[in-house]
Residue, then its C-alpha position, 0 to 999 in steps of 0.5 A: m736621153k732624148q726625152q730629157k734633153g731634146r736635141i743636139d745641134d753641135l758636139f765636141a767629142n774629146a778623149g785623150f789618154l797618154e802614156l809615154l812609152p818607147l816602141e819596145a815598152i808597149t804592152e798589149e794592156h797599154f795598147d788596149k787602154t789607150f785605143g779603148i779610151n781614145v778611139k773606142g770611147l770617141l766612137f761610141t760617144v758620137q754614135r750614141a749622140l746621132p739619134l739626137f741630131h736633126n738633119c743638120g748639125s756639127i760634130i767636132l772631133n778633137a784629134s792632135i798634132n801628134s796624128s801627123k808629127g812624130y814625138e818620141a815615146m808617143s807612137f801608139y798615142s799618135a796612132t789613136k789620133a790619126a784614127i780620129r782624123s780618119f773618122a772625120r774624113s769617113w763620117t763626113v761621107d757617111l753623114k752628108q745626107r743628114k747634113i751633119r758636118v764632121n771636122a777634126i781639130s789638131p791642137g798642140s799640147i794643151n796645158t791640162p791636168g791629164l798632161s801634168h803628170l808628164f812634167e816635173n812642175e808647172q814651169e817645165a810644162e809651160q816651157v814645153m808649151s811655149s817651145t812647141i806651139p807657134m803662139g807660145r801658149g797652150n791654154p785649154d780655153e783657146v781650143a774650146i772657146p772662140r775668141l770674138 
């Protein structure tokens, strides 16, 4: 990969899989799948990218508001996003000698195809987004693309 692509200055690491399940319905299979995608996948993505960083750069981890706020039927998803916030704090210390900054962002609900299965229709999705996000919207480009 290094011979083909050269180097990385910035990395946005995002992994998100969500199934709504109350505590009594969580199975080991659900737990393993969610932690495997959201935590393990993100960790090894960052780890494999590290050799492509020179002694500077920025890693941005996509956590979630769910990492610090409880929502019904989202406990194990929330735990994965709390793990990501913990990665950011720990990796900041691990990578400080290499001058690689590590930060986590924690957006609210973002209207993506990954969340569409949770709603009856687009109107319900927009209503939930507008009621849970202070600016009243949850568009992916507002998280990923800085407004100038």
